[in-house]
py3Dmol code that shows the C-alpha trace and the ligand (Angstrom):
import py3Dmol

protein = """\
ATOM      1  CA  MET A   1      -0.998  48.479 -28.051  1.00  0.00           C
ATOM      2  CA  VAL A   2      -2.325  46.027 -25.508  1.00  0.00           C
ATOM      3  CA  ALA A   3      -5.817  44.475 -25.616  1.00  0.00           C
ATOM      4  CA  ILE A   4      -7.796  42.804 -22.823  1.00  0.00           C
ATOM      5  CA  ILE A   5     -10.217  40.081 -23.723  1.00  0.00           C
ATOM      6  CA  GLY A   6     -12.746  39.891 -20.905  1.00  0.00           C
ATOM      7  CA  GLY A   7     -14.301  36.412 -20.553  1.00  0.00           C
ATOM      8  CA  THR A   8     -17.345  35.486 -18.481  1.00  0.00           C
ATOM      9  CA  GLY A   9     -17.926  38.025 -15.766  1.00  0.00           C
ATOM     10  CA  VAL A  10     -15.488  40.644 -17.038  1.00  0.00           C
ATOM     11  CA  TYR A  11     -17.575  42.817 -19.444  1.00  0.00           C
ATOM     12  CA  GLU A  12     -15.960  46.279 -18.898  1.00  0.00           C
ATOM     13  CA  LEU A  13     -12.951  48.160 -17.431  1.00  0.00           C
ATOM     14  CA  PRO A  14     -13.135  51.171 -15.280  1.00  0.00           C
ATOM     15  CA  GLY A  15     -11.863  53.771 -17.817  1.00  0.00           C
ATOM     16  CA  ALA A  16     -12.163  57.611 -17.956  1.00  0.00           C
ATOM     17  CA  GLU A  17     -13.167  57.595 -21.520  1.00  0.00           C
ATOM     18  CA  GLU A  18     -14.464  54.852 -23.698  1.00  0.00           C
ATOM     19  CA  ARG A  19     -15.269  54.674 -27.519  1.00  0.00           C
ATOM     20  CA  ASP A  20     -16.853  51.722 -29.072  1.00  0.00           C
ATOM     21  CA  ARG A  21     -15.629  50.634 -32.467  1.00  0.00           C
ATOM     22  CA  THR A  22     -16.858  48.061 -34.989  1.00  0.00           C
ATOM     23  CA  ILE A  23     -14.167  46.793 -37.288  1.00  0.00           C
ATOM     24  CA  ALA A  24     -15.092  44.995 -40.517  1.00  0.00           C
ATOM     25  CA  THR A  25     -12.951  41.919 -41.141  1.00  0.00           C
ATOM     26  CA  PRO A  26     -13.083  39.026 -43.736  1.00  0.00           C
ATOM     27  CA  PHE A  27     -14.800  37.047 -40.928  1.00  0.00           C
ATOM     28  CA  GLY A  28     -17.470  39.452 -40.075  1.00  0.00           C
ATOM     29  CA  ASP A  29     -17.633  42.564 -37.834  1.00  0.00           C
ATOM     30  CA  ALA A  30     -15.886  42.695 -34.536  1.00  0.00           C
ATOM     31  CA  SER A  31     -16.820  45.087 -31.670  1.00  0.00           C
ATOM     32  CA  VAL A  32     -14.140  46.398 -29.374  1.00  0.00           C
ATOM     33  CA  THR A  33     -13.976  49.360 -26.994  1.00  0.00           C
ATOM     34  CA  GLU A  34     -11.090  51.820 -26.800  1.00  0.00           C
ATOM     35  CA  VAL A  35     -10.466  52.653 -23.222  1.00  0.00           C
ATOM     36  CA  ARG A  36      -8.345  55.663 -22.172  1.00  0.00           C
ATOM     37  CA  LEU A  37      -7.288  55.140 -18.620  1.00  0.00           C
ATOM     38  CA  PRO A  38      -7.009  58.101 -16.068  1.00  0.00           C
ATOM     39  CA  ASP A  39      -3.226  58.229 -16.587  1.00  0.00           C
ATOM     40  CA  GLY A  40      -3.638  58.700 -20.330  1.00  0.00           C
ATOM     41  CA  GLU A  41      -2.831  55.097 -21.450  1.00  0.00           C
ATOM     42  CA  THR A  42      -4.943  53.781 -24.172  1.00  0.00           C
ATOM     43  CA  LEU A  43      -5.960  50.155 -24.410  1.00  0.00           C
ATOM     44  CA  ILE A  44      -8.495  47.981 -26.275  1.00  0.00           C
ATOM     45  CA  PHE A  45     -11.096  45.974 -24.363  1.00  0.00           C
ATOM     46  CA  ALA A  46     -13.261  43.292 -25.959  1.00  0.00           C
ATOM     47  CA  ALA A  47     -15.996  41.359 -24.085  1.00  0.00           C
ATOM     48  CA  ARG A  48     -15.439  37.831 -25.480  1.00  0.00           C
ATOM     49  CA  HIS A  49     -18.981  36.863 -25.314  1.00  0.00           C
ATOM     50  CA  GLY A  50     -20.358  40.358 -26.330  1.00  0.00           C
ATOM     51  CA  LYS A  51     -21.846  42.908 -24.029  1.00  0.00           C
ATOM     52  CA  GLY A  52     -24.526  41.088 -21.964  1.00  0.00           C
ATOM     53  CA  HIS A  53     -22.922  37.699 -22.523  1.00  0.00           C
ATOM     54  CA  ALA A  54     -24.986  36.982 -25.603  1.00  0.00           C
ATOM     55  CA  VAL A  55     -22.711  34.601 -27.625  1.00  0.00           C
ATOM     56  CA  PRO A  56     -22.237  30.954 -26.425  1.00  0.00           C
ATOM     57  CA  PRO A  57     -18.654  29.539 -26.391  1.00  0.00           C
ATOM     58  CA  HIS A  58     -19.076  27.227 -29.503  1.00  0.00           C
ATOM     59  CA  ARG A  59     -20.329  30.159 -31.569  1.00  0.00           C
ATOM     60  CA  LEU A  60     -17.713  32.855 -30.664  1.00  0.00           C
ATOM     61  CA  PRO A  61     -16.474  34.970 -33.704  1.00  0.00           C
ATOM     62  CA  ALA A  62     -12.945  34.404 -32.664  1.00  0.00           C
ATOM     63  CA  ARG A  63     -11.413  34.835 -36.087  1.00  0.00           C
ATOM     64  CA  ALA A  64     -13.230  38.237 -36.649  1.00  0.00           C
ATOM     65  CA  LEU A  65     -12.067  39.441 -33.133  1.00  0.00           C
ATOM     66  CA  LEU A  66      -8.416  38.394 -33.474  1.00  0.00           C
ATOM     67  CA  TRP A  67      -8.152  39.692 -37.024  1.00  0.00           C
ATOM     68  CA  ALA A  68      -9.582  43.069 -35.973  1.00  0.00           C
ATOM     69  CA  LEU A  69      -7.184  43.308 -33.069  1.00  0.00           C
ATOM     70  CA  LYS A  70      -4.328  42.763 -35.341  1.00  0.00           C
ATOM     71  CA  GLU A  71      -5.548  45.249 -37.823  1.00  0.00           C
ATOM     72  CA  ILE A  72      -5.784  47.997 -35.268  1.00  0.00           C
ATOM     73  CA  GLY A  73      -2.269  47.418 -34.156  1.00  0.00           C
ATOM     74  CA  VAL A  74      -2.550  45.220 -31.044  1.00  0.00           C
ATOM     75  CA  THR A  75       0.694  43.489 -30.179  1.00  0.00           C
ATOM     76  CA  ALA A  76      -0.241  41.853 -26.859  1.00  0.00           C
ATOM     77  CA  ILE A  77      -3.380  40.269 -25.512  1.00  0.00           C
ATOM     78  CA  LEU A  78      -4.098  39.628 -21.876  1.00  0.00           C
ATOM     79  CA  ALA A  79      -7.215  37.447 -21.562  1.00  0.00           C
ATOM     80  CA  THR A  80      -9.407  36.342 -18.664  1.00  0.00           C
ATOM     81  CA  SER A  81     -10.991  32.880 -18.436  1.00  0.00           C
ATOM     82  CA  ALA A  82     -13.523  31.415 -15.941  1.00  0.00           C
ATOM     83  CA  VAL A  83     -12.741  27.768 -15.464  1.00  0.00           C
ATOM     84  CA  GLY A  84     -13.587  24.730 -13.505  1.00  0.00           C
ATOM     85  CA  SER A  85     -10.920  22.903 -11.547  1.00  0.00           C
ATOM     86  CA  VAL A  86     -10.099  19.364 -12.306  1.00  0.00           C
ATOM     87  CA  ARG A  87      -8.121  19.119  -9.056  1.00  0.00           C
ATOM     88  CA  GLU A  88      -9.463  19.729  -5.629  1.00  0.00           C
ATOM     89  CA  GLU A  89      -6.104  21.264  -4.609  1.00  0.00           C
ATOM     90  CA  ILE A  90      -6.799  24.209  -6.940  1.00  0.00           C
ATOM     91  CA  PRO A  91      -9.975  25.411  -5.215  1.00  0.00           C
ATOM     92  CA  PRO A  92     -12.666  27.924  -6.461  1.00  0.00           C
ATOM     93  CA  GLY A  93     -11.404  31.431  -6.052  1.00  0.00           C
ATOM     94  CA  THR A  94      -7.847  30.622  -7.329  1.00  0.00           C
ATOM     95  CA  LEU A  95      -6.269  32.863  -9.900  1.00  0.00           C
ATOM     96  CA  ALA A  96      -3.856  31.023 -12.099  1.00  0.00           C
ATOM     97  CA  LEU A  97      -1.765  31.808 -15.251  1.00  0.00           C
ATOM     98  CA  LEU A  98      -2.381  29.339 -18.191  1.00  0.00           C
ATOM     99  CA  GLY A  99       0.916  27.581 -19.236  1.00  0.00           C
ATOM    100  CA  ASP A 100      -0.380  25.178 -21.936  1.00  0.00           C
ATOM    101  CA  PHE A 101      -3.615  23.820 -23.277  1.00  0.00           C
ATOM    102  CA  MET A 102      -5.196  20.669 -24.647  1.00  0.00           C
ATOM    103  CA  ASP A 103      -7.773  20.935 -27.357  1.00  0.00           C
ATOM    104  CA  PHE A 104     -10.948  18.818 -27.137  1.00  0.00           C
ATOM    105  CA  THR A 105     -13.111  21.050 -29.231  1.00  0.00           C
ATOM    106  CA  LYS A 106     -15.045  19.477 -32.056  1.00  0.00           C
ATOM    107  CA  ALA A 107     -16.686  21.813 -34.408  1.00  0.00           C
ATOM    108  CA  ARG A 108     -15.104  25.215 -34.645  1.00  0.00           C
ATOM    109  CA  ALA A 109     -13.104  27.215 -37.203  1.00  0.00           C
ATOM    110  CA  THR A 110      -9.665  27.004 -35.452  1.00  0.00           C
ATOM    111  CA  THR A 111      -7.335  28.612 -37.828  1.00  0.00           C
ATOM    112  CA  PHE A 112      -6.665  31.302 -40.408  1.00  0.00           C
ATOM    113  CA  HIS A 113      -4.552  28.819 -42.390  1.00  0.00           C
ATOM    114  CA  ASP A 114      -7.462  27.382 -44.308  1.00  0.00           C
ATOM    115  CA  GLY A 115      -5.494  26.889 -47.596  1.00  0.00           C
ATOM    116  CA  PRO A 116      -4.684  27.098 -50.314  1.00  0.00           C
ATOM    117  CA  GLY A 117      -1.154  26.236 -48.918  1.00  0.00           C
ATOM    118  CA  VAL A 118      -0.240  24.440 -45.766  1.00  0.00           C
ATOM    119  CA  VAL A 119       0.872  26.115 -42.573  1.00  0.00           C
ATOM    120  CA  HIS A 120       1.556  24.269 -39.360  1.00  0.00           C
ATOM    121  CA  GLN A 121       1.639  26.816 -36.544  1.00  0.00           C
ATOM    122  CA  ASN A 122       3.975  26.192 -33.682  1.00  0.00           C
ATOM    123  CA  VAL A 123       2.150  26.597 -30.397  1.00  0.00           C
ATOM    124  CA  SER A 124       4.749  25.564 -28.002  1.00  0.00           C
ATOM    125  CA  ASP A 125       4.759  29.086 -26.587  1.00  0.00           C
ATOM    126  CA  ALA A 126       0.962  29.809 -26.896  1.00  0.00           C
ATOM    127  CA  TYR A 127       1.280  31.642 -23.673  1.00  0.00           C
ATOM    128  CA  CYS A 128       3.882  34.328 -23.907  1.00  0.00           C
ATOM    129  CA  PRO A 129       6.648  34.095 -21.177  1.00  0.00           C
ATOM    130  CA  THR A 130       7.177  37.856 -21.282  1.00  0.00           C
ATOM    131  CA  LEU A 131       3.445  38.664 -20.664  1.00  0.00           C
ATOM    132  CA  ARG A 132       3.340  35.989 -17.917  1.00  0.00           C
ATOM    133  CA  SER A 133       6.368  37.585 -16.173  1.00  0.00           C
ATOM    134  CA  ALA A 134       4.524  41.009 -16.426  1.00  0.00           C
ATOM    135  CA  LEU A 135       1.309  39.406 -14.878  1.00  0.00           C
ATOM    136  CA  ARG A 136       3.349  37.915 -12.064  1.00  0.00           C
ATOM    137  CA  ARG A 137       5.050  41.333 -11.298  1.00  0.00           C
ATOM    138  CA  SER A 138       1.652  43.067 -11.388  1.00  0.00           C
ATOM    139  CA  ALA A 139       0.259  40.517  -8.893  1.00  0.00           C
ATOM    140  CA  GLU A 140       3.186  40.894  -6.482  1.00  0.00           C
ATOM    141  CA  ARG A 141       3.053  44.655  -6.585  1.00  0.00           C
ATOM    142  CA  GLN A 142      -0.678  44.610  -5.796  1.00  0.00           C
ATOM    143  CA  ASP A 143      -0.539  41.804  -3.272  1.00  0.00           C
ATOM    144  CA  ILE A 144      -2.825  39.615  -5.344  1.00  0.00           C
ATOM    145  CA  ALA A 145      -2.475  35.926  -4.824  1.00  0.00           C
ATOM    146  CA  LEU A 146      -1.542  33.970  -8.012  1.00  0.00           C
ATOM    147  CA  HIS A 147      -1.305  30.069  -7.984  1.00  0.00           C
ATOM    148  CA  PRO A 148       2.380  29.194  -7.963  1.00  0.00           C
ATOM    149  CA  ASP A 149       2.278  26.950 -10.867  1.00  0.00           C
ATOM    150  CA  GLU A 150       1.141  27.680 -14.339  1.00  0.00           C
ATOM    151  CA  VAL A 151      -1.812  25.356 -15.124  1.00  0.00           C
ATOM    152  CA  VAL A 152      -2.796  23.191 -18.114  1.00  0.00           C
ATOM    153  CA  TYR A 153      -6.145  24.322 -19.577  1.00  0.00           C
ATOM    154  CA  VAL A 154      -8.369  21.692 -21.180  1.00  0.00           C
ATOM    155  CA  CYS A 155     -10.726  23.209 -23.847  1.00  0.00           C
ATOM    156  CA  THR A 156     -13.961  21.484 -24.322  1.00  0.00           C
ATOM    157  CA  GLU A 157     -16.640  22.200 -26.902  1.00  0.00           C
ATOM    158  CA  GLY A 158     -19.460  23.085 -24.556  1.00  0.00           C
ATOM    159  CA  PRO A 159     -21.875  24.637 -24.118  1.00  0.00           C
ATOM    160  CA  ARG A 160     -22.703  21.785 -21.703  1.00  0.00           C
ATOM    161  CA  PHE A 161     -20.587  21.094 -18.739  1.00  0.00           C
ATOM    162  CA  GLU A 162     -18.475  17.976 -18.796  1.00  0.00           C
ATOM    163  CA  THR A 163     -19.371  14.543 -17.369  1.00  0.00           C
ATOM    164  CA  PRO A 164     -17.612  13.292 -14.227  1.00  0.00           C
ATOM    165  CA  ALA A 165     -15.976  10.645 -16.495  1.00  0.00           C
ATOM    166  CA  GLU A 166     -14.649  13.196 -18.892  1.00  0.00           C
ATOM    167  CA  ILE A 167     -13.203  15.116 -15.973  1.00  0.00           C
ATOM    168  CA  ARG A 168     -11.516  11.975 -14.587  1.00  0.00           C
ATOM    169  CA  ALA A 169      -9.986  11.362 -18.022  1.00  0.00           C
ATOM    170  CA  TYR A 170      -8.702  15.055 -18.291  1.00  0.00           C
ATOM    171  CA  ARG A 171      -7.123  14.657 -14.818  1.00  0.00           C
ATOM    172  CA  MET A 172      -5.351  11.520 -15.825  1.00  0.00           C
ATOM    173  CA  LEU A 173      -4.022  13.289 -19.030  1.00  0.00           C
ATOM    174  CA  GLY A 174      -2.464  16.077 -16.994  1.00  0.00           C
ATOM    175  CA  GLY A 175      -5.181  18.754 -17.307  1.00  0.00           C
ATOM    176  CA  ASP A 176      -5.622  21.174 -14.271  1.00  0.00           C
ATOM    177  CA  VAL A 177      -8.453  23.447 -15.314  1.00  0.00           C
ATOM    178  CA  VAL A 178     -11.329  23.104 -17.807  1.00  0.00           C
ATOM    179  CA  GLY A 179     -13.012  25.818 -19.936  1.00  0.00           C
ATOM    180  CA  MET A 180     -14.565  26.347 -23.384  1.00  0.00           C
ATOM    181  CA  THR A 181     -12.836  29.333 -25.063  1.00  0.00           C
ATOM    182  CA  GLN A 182      -9.065  29.164 -25.133  1.00  0.00           C
ATOM    183  CA  VAL A 183      -9.247  27.264 -28.497  1.00  0.00           C
ATOM    184  CA  PRO A 184      -9.140  28.803 -30.963  1.00  0.00           C
ATOM    185  CA  GLU A 185      -8.436  32.153 -29.346  1.00  0.00           C
ATOM    186  CA  ALA A 186      -4.925  31.413 -28.234  1.00  0.00           C
ATOM    187  CA  VAL A 187      -4.070  29.585 -31.528  1.00  0.00           C
ATOM    188  CA  LEU A 188      -5.325  32.412 -33.684  1.00  0.00           C
ATOM    189  CA  ALA A 189      -3.281  35.015 -31.630  1.00  0.00           C
ATOM    190  CA  ALA A 190      -0.270  32.717 -32.368  1.00  0.00           C
ATOM    191  CA  GLU A 191      -0.986  32.598 -36.084  1.00  0.00           C
ATOM    192  CA  LEU A 192      -1.055  36.390 -36.089  1.00  0.00           C
ATOM    193  CA  GLY A 193       2.082  36.771 -34.234  1.00  0.00           C
ATOM    194  CA  ILE A 194       0.240  38.524 -31.221  1.00  0.00           C
ATOM    195  CA  CYS A 195       1.688  37.859 -27.879  1.00  0.00           C
ATOM    196  CA  TYR A 196      -0.978  36.249 -25.600  1.00  0.00           C
ATOM    197  CA  ALA A 197      -1.521  35.341 -22.060  1.00  0.00           C
ATOM    198  CA  ALA A 198      -4.474  34.230 -19.986  1.00  0.00           C
ATOM    199  CA  VAL A 199      -5.339  34.337 -16.378  1.00  0.00           C
ATOM    200  CA  ALA A 200      -7.844  31.719 -15.218  1.00  0.00           C
ATOM    201  CA  LEU A 201     -10.264  32.364 -12.383  1.00  0.00           C
ATOM    202  CA  VAL A 202     -11.400  29.006 -10.841  1.00  0.00           C
ATOM    203  CA  THR A 203     -15.100  29.479 -10.430  1.00  0.00           C
ATOM    204  CA  ASN A 204     -15.979  25.946  -9.441  1.00  0.00           C
ATOM    205  CA  LEU A 205     -14.815  22.404  -8.997  1.00  0.00           C
ATOM    206  CA  ALA A 206     -15.393  20.572 -12.356  1.00  0.00           C
ATOM    207  CA  ALA A 207     -17.983  17.827 -12.610  1.00  0.00           C
ATOM    208  CA  GLY A 208     -17.460  15.012 -10.150  1.00  0.00           C
ATOM    209  CA  VAL A 209     -14.557  16.596  -8.206  1.00  0.00           C
ATOM    210  CA  GLN A 210     -15.563  16.110  -4.621  1.00  0.00           C
ATOM    211  CA  GLY A 211     -19.044  15.272  -6.044  1.00  0.00           C
ATOM    212  CA  ALA A 212     -19.398  18.730  -7.722  1.00  0.00           C
ATOM    213  CA  ARG A 213     -22.308  19.336 -10.167  1.00  0.00           C
ATOM    214  CA  PRO A 214     -21.328  22.671 -11.749  1.00  0.00           C
ATOM    215  CA  SER A 215     -23.910  25.338 -12.593  1.00  0.00           C
ATOM    216  CA  HIS A 216     -23.795  28.636 -14.587  1.00  0.00           C
ATOM    217  CA  GLU A 217     -25.115  30.490 -11.535  1.00  0.00           C
ATOM    218  CA  GLU A 218     -22.108  29.293  -9.542  1.00  0.00           C
ATOM    219  CA  VAL A 219     -19.725  30.481 -12.215  1.00  0.00           C
ATOM    220  CA  LEU A 220     -21.304  33.917 -12.273  1.00  0.00           C
ATOM    221  CA  GLU A 221     -21.378  34.339  -8.536  1.00  0.00           C
ATOM    222  CA  LEU A 222     -17.790  33.584  -8.180  1.00  0.00           C
ATOM    223  CA  MET A 223     -16.970  36.059 -11.056  1.00  0.00           C
ATOM    224  CA  ALA A 224     -19.122  38.822  -9.496  1.00  0.00           C
ATOM    225  CA  SER A 225     -17.133  38.505  -6.280  1.00  0.00           C
ATOM    226  CA  GLN A 226     -13.631  38.222  -7.821  1.00  0.00           C
ATOM    227  CA  GLY A 227     -13.963  40.020 -11.227  1.00  0.00           C
ATOM    228  CA  LYS A 228     -12.646  43.368  -9.777  1.00  0.00           C
ATOM    229  CA  THR A 229      -9.419  41.697  -8.562  1.00  0.00           C
ATOM    230  CA  LEU A 230      -8.966  40.232 -12.015  1.00  0.00           C
ATOM    231  CA  SER A 231      -9.428  43.638 -13.617  1.00  0.00           C
ATOM    232  CA  ARG A 232      -6.958  45.207 -11.206  1.00  0.00           C
ATOM    233  CA  LEU A 233      -4.397  42.530 -12.016  1.00  0.00           C
ATOM    234  CA  LEU A 234      -4.843  43.150 -15.688  1.00  0.00           C
ATOM    235  CA  LEU A 235      -4.693  46.925 -15.551  1.00  0.00           C
ATOM    236  CA  GLY A 236      -1.615  46.794 -13.387  1.00  0.00           C
ATOM    237  CA  THR A 237      -0.073  44.575 -16.015  1.00  0.00           C
ATOM    238  CA  VAL A 238      -0.884  46.873 -18.849  1.00  0.00           C
ATOM    239  CA  ARG A 239       1.118  49.553 -16.828  1.00  0.00           C
ATOM    240  CA  GLU A 240       4.013  47.041 -16.322  1.00  0.00           C
ATOM    241  CA  LEU A 241       4.159  46.568 -19.999  1.00  0.00           C
ATOM    242  CA  GLY A 242       4.176  50.274 -20.992  1.00  0.00           C
ATOM    243  CA  LYS A 243       3.265  51.828 -24.277  1.00  0.00           C
ATOM    244  CA  ASP A 244       5.996  50.412 -26.488  1.00  0.00           C
ATOM    245  CA  TYR A 245       5.572  46.786 -25.548  1.00  0.00           C
ATOM    246  CA  ARG A 246       7.682  44.509 -27.820  1.00  0.00           C
ATOM    247  CA  CYS A 247       8.346  40.845 -27.280  1.00  0.00           C
ATOM    248  CA  ASN A 248      11.055  38.834 -28.939  1.00  0.00           C
ATOM    249  CA  THR A 249       9.447  35.446 -28.295  1.00  0.00           C
ATOM    250  CA  HIS A 250       6.927  36.237 -30.969  1.00  0.00           C
ATOM    251  CA  PRO A 251       8.276  37.815 -34.051  1.00  0.00           C
ATOM    252  CA  GLN A 252       5.295  39.582 -35.664  1.00  0.00           C
ATOM    253  CA  ALA A 253       3.875  37.418 -38.436  1.00  0.00           C
ATOM    254  CA  GLU A 254       3.873  38.982 -41.755  1.00  0.00           C
ATOM    255  CA  GLY A 255       1.216  39.341 -44.363  1.00  0.00           C
ATOM    256  CA  MET A 256      -1.713  38.184 -42.170  1.00  0.00           C
ATOM    257  CA  ALA A 257      -3.638  41.313 -41.463  1.00  0.00           C
TER     258      ALA A 257
END
"""
ligand_1 = """\
10
HPA
N -16.390 23.375 -17.287
C -16.151 24.046 -18.406
N -16.030 25.435 -18.480
C -16.177 26.093 -17.345
C -16.392 25.431 -16.084
C -16.440 24.003 -16.051
O -16.605 23.415 -15.028
N -16.507 26.455 -15.114
C -16.263 27.636 -15.848
N -16.066 27.429 -17.121
"""
view = py3Dmol.view(width=600, height=400)
view.addModel(protein, "pdb")
view.setStyle({"model": 0}, {"cartoon": {"style": "trace"}})
view.addModel(ligand_1, "xyz")
view.setStyle({"model": 1}, {"stick": {}})
view.zoomTo()
view.show()
């Protein structure tokens, strides 16, 4: 089964039938919605920040959510992510697939492998190539413009925006976009052997890029105007994947959930 994790500005999907579920996990309860699409396809939707955008990025219960998704049989996750652009050549309004990330978070639980025992998770393929191809096919089929290159996501701790000096540093390091939520979400998916891909929507130029001073209002305004396109892209991708999606890039991890 496929799950969609909706980030800032993506709080629901247009579905014929919806059923809210609360799933108990060792990391607390997780809330998800089962959505049955008009064509009969069932998928899981989770609003990353909760309905009404209540939970700030540094306090997200990511372990509970990812554990719950694994437990109910999710094998692939498509996520959305509002981001600031570190490069003026990737302007607001751009939709881009994430290809890799850099982790600048500071105080989060970022793993299920908390001991006893030592596990070093490989995250070279944090963004599943099979899912990325399905997203590109969905975009082409629906005439939705996707940035030609996959972008490098810099994950900051938040909830404050970055300083212009931080953004200059991230640009020099090879970052393309900046946000606050891919870590640990993408890492936890890898640990559980769930295929994961994310589409970034550039909502603003990051601090200092062409003199930008980002604001939360600006982020919400862009999401409000582009959120529907993003939902269309994701729902089209669920159809591309079909019911029995399996991927051999990510052999399912055993014994985790
Ligand atoms: N910085 C960090 N996170 C963000 C931004 C930003 O500029 N825009 C949207 N999410």
